[in-house]
C-alpha positions as CSV (number, residue, x, y, z in Angstrom):
1,M,74.9,-22.1,52.3
2,Q,72.9,-19.4,53.8
3,F,70.9,-16.7,52.0
4,T,69.4,-13.2,52.4
5,D,66.7,-11.8,50.4
6,S,68.0,-8.2,50.3
7,H,64.6,-6.8,49.0
8,C,61.2,-8.3,49.7
9,H,57.9,-6.5,50.3
10,L,56.5,-9.0,53.0
11,D,54.3,-6.1,54.2
12,F,51.9,-6.2,50.9
13,T,48.6,-7.8,51.2
14,E,49.7,-10.8,49.1
15,F,51.6,-12.3,52.2
16,Q,49.2,-11.5,54.9
17,H,47.5,-14.8,55.4
18,E,50.6,-17.0,54.9
19,L,53.4,-15.4,56.4
20,P,54.2,-17.7,59.1
21,Q,54.1,-20.7,56.8
22,L,56.2,-18.9,54.3
23,L,58.9,-18.0,56.6
24,T,59.0,-21.7,57.8
25,Q,59.5,-22.7,54.2
26,C,62.3,-19.9,54.0
27,Q,63.9,-21.3,56.9
28,Q,64.0,-24.7,55.5
29,R,65.7,-23.4,52.3
30,N,68.2,-21.7,54.4
31,I,66.9,-18.1,53.6
32,N,67.4,-16.9,57.1
33,R,67.4,-13.2,56.6
34,I,64.9,-10.9,54.8
35,I,65.2,-7.1,54.3
36,V,61.8,-5.4,53.8
37,P,61.7,-1.9,52.3
38,A,58.7,0.3,52.9
39,V,57.3,2.0,50.0
40,N,55.4,5.0,51.5
41,P,54.6,6.5,55.0
42,D,51.5,4.5,55.0
43,H,53.4,1.2,55.2
44,W,56.1,2.4,57.8
45,Q,54.5,1.1,60.8
46,R,53.3,-2.1,59.0
47,V,57.0,-2.9,58.2
48,L,58.3,-2.0,61.6
49,S,55.8,-4.3,63.1
50,L,56.9,-7.5,61.2
51,P,59.9,-8.3,63.4
52,A,57.7,-8.4,66.5
53,I,55.0,-10.4,64.4
54,T,57.4,-13.0,63.1
55,N,59.7,-13.1,66.4
56,N,58.8,-16.9,66.8
57,S,60.5,-17.4,63.3
58,A,64.1,-18.4,62.9
59,V,64.1,-16.0,60.0
60,S,65.4,-12.6,60.9
61,I,63.4,-9.6,59.3
62,S,65.1,-6.2,59.0
63,C,63.3,-2.9,57.8
64,S,64.1,0.0,55.8
65,L,61.8,3.2,55.6
66,G,61.4,5.4,52.4
67,I,59.0,6.9,49.8
68,H,59.0,5.1,46.7
69,P,58.8,7.2,43.3
70,W,55.5,5.6,42.2
71,Y,53.7,7.3,45.1
72,L,54.9,10.9,43.8
73,I,53.4,10.7,40.3
74,L,51.5,13.9,39.6
75,Q,48.7,13.9,37.0
76,D,48.0,17.0,34.6
77,N,44.9,17.7,36.7
78,S,45.0,20.5,39.0
79,L,45.7,19.7,42.6
80,S,44.4,21.0,45.8
81,N,46.4,22.6,48.4
82,E,45.8,19.5,50.7
83,K,47.0,17.4,48.0
84,T,50.1,19.4,47.3
85,N,50.9,19.5,50.9
86,N,50.9,15.7,51.2
87,I,53.6,15.4,48.5
88,D,55.8,18.2,50.2
89,P,59.3,16.9,50.7
90,A,59.9,19.1,53.6
91,Y,56.7,17.7,55.1
92,H,57.8,14.0,54.4
93,E,61.3,14.9,55.6
94,Q,60.1,15.8,59.1
95,Q,58.0,12.7,59.0
96,L,60.9,10.3,58.2
97,K,63.3,11.8,60.7
98,Q,60.6,11.6,63.3
99,A,60.2,7.9,62.4
100,L,63.7,7.0,62.7
101,Q,64.2,9.0,65.9
102,Q,61.1,7.2,67.5
103,Q,62.2,3.7,66.3
104,S,65.7,4.4,67.7
105,Y,64.4,5.8,71.1
106,N,61.8,3.0,71.7
107,N,63.8,0.0,70.4
108,S,67.4,-0.7,71.6
109,D,67.5,-3.4,69.0
110,N,66.8,-1.2,66.2
111,N,65.8,-3.2,63.2
112,I,66.1,-0.3,60.5
113,V,69.1,-1.0,58.4
114,A,68.6,1.4,55.4
115,I,66.7,4.4,53.8
116,G,64.4,3.3,51.0
117,E,62.9,2.1,48.8
118,C,63.4,5.5,46.9
119,G,64.7,6.7,43.7
120,I,63.7,8.1,40.3
121,D,61.4,6.4,37.8
122,V,61.1,8.1,34.3
123,F,59.1,5.3,32.7
124,K,56.4,5.6,35.3
125,A,56.2,9.3,35.2
126,K,55.9,9.3,31.3
127,N,53.1,6.9,31.4
128,N,51.2,8.8,33.8
129,T,51.4,12.2,32.7
130,E,49.7,13.9,29.9
131,S,52.2,16.9,29.0
132,E,55.8,17.6,29.0
133,R,55.3,20.2,31.6
134,A,53.7,17.7,34.0
135,L,56.2,15.3,33.4
136,T,59.0,17.9,34.1
137,D,57.2,18.9,37.2
138,N,57.0,15.2,38.4
139,L,60.6,14.4,37.5
140,N,61.6,17.5,39.6
141,L,59.5,16.3,42.6
142,Q,60.9,12.8,42.3
143,Q,64.5,14.3,42.4
144,A,63.7,16.5,45.4
145,F,62.2,13.6,47.2
146,F,65.4,11.3,46.3
147,E,67.8,13.9,47.5
148,M,66.0,14.6,50.5
149,Q,66.2,10.7,51.5
150,L,69.9,10.6,50.5
151,C,70.6,13.3,52.9
152,I,68.6,11.5,55.8
153,A,70.7,8.3,55.1
154,E,74.0,10.2,55.4
155,Q,72.8,12.1,58.5
156,N,71.9,8.7,60.0
157,N,74.9,6.7,58.8
158,L,72.7,4.5,56.8
159,P,72.8,3.0,53.3
160,V,70.0,3.6,50.7
161,I,67.8,1.0,48.7
162,I,67.4,2.9,45.5
163,H,64.7,2.1,42.8
164,H,65.6,3.1,39.0
165,C,63.7,3.0,35.9
166,Q,65.2,4.8,32.7
167,S,66.8,6.9,35.3
168,H,70.7,6.2,35.6
169,H,71.3,9.8,34.0
170,L,69.5,11.3,36.9
171,I,70.4,9.0,39.8
172,L,74.3,9.0,39.2
173,P,74.7,12.7,39.3
174,L,72.9,12.9,42.8
175,L,74.9,10.1,44.1
176,K,78.2,11.9,43.0
177,K,76.8,15.2,44.6
178,I,75.7,13.6,47.9
179,K,78.6,11.2,48.8
180,L,77.2,8.6,51.2
181,S,79.6,7.1,53.6
182,Q,77.5,3.8,53.7
183,C,76.6,4.0,50.1
184,G,73.9,1.3,49.4
185,V,72.2,-1.1,46.7
186,I,70.9,-0.2,43.3
187,H,67.8,-2.4,43.5
188,A,66.7,-4.8,40.6
189,F,69.7,-3.6,38.5
190,S,68.8,-3.8,34.8
191,G,71.5,-2.2,32.4
192,S,74.9,-2.3,30.9
193,Y,78.2,-3.1,32.3
194,Q,79.1,0.5,32.0
195,Q,76.1,1.8,33.8
196,A,76.8,-1.0,36.6
197,K,80.4,-0.1,36.8
198,A,79.4,3.6,37.4
199,Y,77.6,2.6,40.5
200,V,80.1,0.0,41.5
201,D,82.9,2.7,41.2
202,L,81.1,5.0,43.8
203,G,81.0,2.0,46.3
204,F,77.4,0.7,45.6
205,K,76.3,-2.9,45.3
206,L,73.6,-4.2,42.7
207,G,70.7,-6.0,43.7
208,I,70.1,-9.1,41.4
209,G,66.9,-10.7,41.0
210,G,64.6,-12.3,38.5
211,T,65.9,-10.3,35.6
212,I,68.7,-12.7,34.9
213,T,66.4,-15.6,34.7
214,Y,65.2,-14.3,31.3
215,E,67.1,-15.0,28.3
216,R,66.4,-11.7,26.8
217,S,68.1,-9.6,29.5
218,K,71.5,-10.3,27.7
219,K,72.9,-6.9,28.6
220,T,72.2,-7.3,32.4
221,I,73.6,-10.9,32.3
222,N,76.6,-9.8,30.5
223,A,77.2,-7.1,33.2
224,V,76.7,-9.5,36.0
225,K,79.1,-11.9,34.5
226,R,81.8,-9.3,34.4
227,L,81.3,-7.5,37.8
228,P,83.2,-8.2,40.8
229,L,81.3,-10.6,43.0
230,T,81.9,-8.3,45.9
231,S,79.3,-6.0,44.4
232,L,76.4,-8.3,44.1
233,L,73.3,-9.0,46.3
234,L,70.6,-11.4,45.6
235,E,66.8,-10.3,45.9
236,T,63.4,-11.2,44.9
237,D,61.3,-7.9,45.0
238,A,58.2,-10.4,46.0
239,P,55.6,-10.1,45.3
240,A,56.5,-8.5,42.1
241,M,59.2,-9.6,39.4
242,P,58.7,-13.5,39.4
243,P,61.5,-15.3,37.7
244,F,61.1,-16.8,34.2
245,G,58.3,-19.6,34.0
246,Q,56.2,-17.8,36.9
247,Q,55.0,-14.9,34.8
248,G,51.6,-13.9,36.0
249,L,52.3,-15.4,39.6
250,I,52.8,-14.1,42.8
251,N,56.6,-14.1,43.5
252,T,58.0,-15.2,47.0
253,P,61.2,-15.1,48.8
254,L,61.5,-18.9,48.1
255,N,62.4,-17.9,44.5
256,L,65.7,-16.4,45.8
257,L,67.2,-19.9,45.3
258,T,66.0,-19.6,41.5
259,V,67.9,-16.4,41.1
260,F,71.0,-17.9,43.0
261,K,70.8,-20.9,40.5
262,A,70.9,-18.4,37.6
263,L,73.5,-16.3,39.0
264,S,75.6,-19.6,39.5
265,I,75.2,-20.5,35.9
266,I,76.5,-17.0,34.6
267,R,79.2,-16.8,36.9
268,D,82.7,-18.9,37.0
269,E,83.0,-19.3,40.7
270,P,81.8,-22.4,42.5
271,E,78.1,-22.0,44.2
272,A,79.6,-22.2,47.8
273,I,81.9,-19.3,47.0
274,I,79.2,-17.2,45.6
275,A,76.8,-17.8,48.3
276,K,79.5,-17.0,50.9
277,Q,80.8,-13.9,49.4
278,I,77.0,-12.5,48.7
279,E,76.3,-13.1,52.4
280,S,79.4,-11.2,53.3
281,N,78.3,-8.3,51.0
282,V,75.0,-8.2,52.8
283,E,76.8,-8.1,56.2
284,T,79.1,-5.4,55.2
285,L,76.4,-3.2,53.6
286,F,73.4,-3.5,56.2
287,F,74.7,-5.0,59.5
288,N,78.4,-3.9,60.0
289,R,78.3,-0.4,61.2
């Protein structure tokens, strides 16, 4: 059986001193592909450099460029013009378009397979703003950035990697408004079967990670059990979101097998069938264009 970690932040500092050894361990466990989504412009070049840095590894590294909603959280404090310009959707739209064009022009073997990590996070906004007005302003900003990145994905025939937290009600209308030909993946899906089915009906896949290893996640586990196998991907979100029993520890892509074992218990299909279909899902979404 072969595996792909469809969402892992290998560019984060937690991995900077152990990347070669970690990739060797991944290879030994048949984790042969890792998709690394960038979270803001400061990370784009770091992520794009990973395939070259790790070119002696048998593990294939692919990249995604985007702006995570956590980097758009505004406080109630007044912002200088300089700070405001730094979070302007039009400015970052041009930045992202230029990065995509430059990578495509300079690299015939283009490793960019998606746009993201992007999305909307209501929970984070609520906990980092001190008034209803600030919350409304921030959610409007997050939606503007998300819509901008959806449009760029469609223009470049790329899928999107979507972050959500208490925001299905904001994300789904935008996905219905901007119908992506390549769709994408709802990263770290946690929610009900009805919410999951709404995404699947639009053609999206769901990223299944450490959440399903926690007994308390009954709603999500029930959804994953009932969904078509063709709609699922495996992911770790390393170094965040460790599986049950590893709380407080740094998560790694090696824990993809822990997620797979949990999924195999939830599902009725044999392990080999699950693994084969999920690899096919990854291939279809990210690599067959």
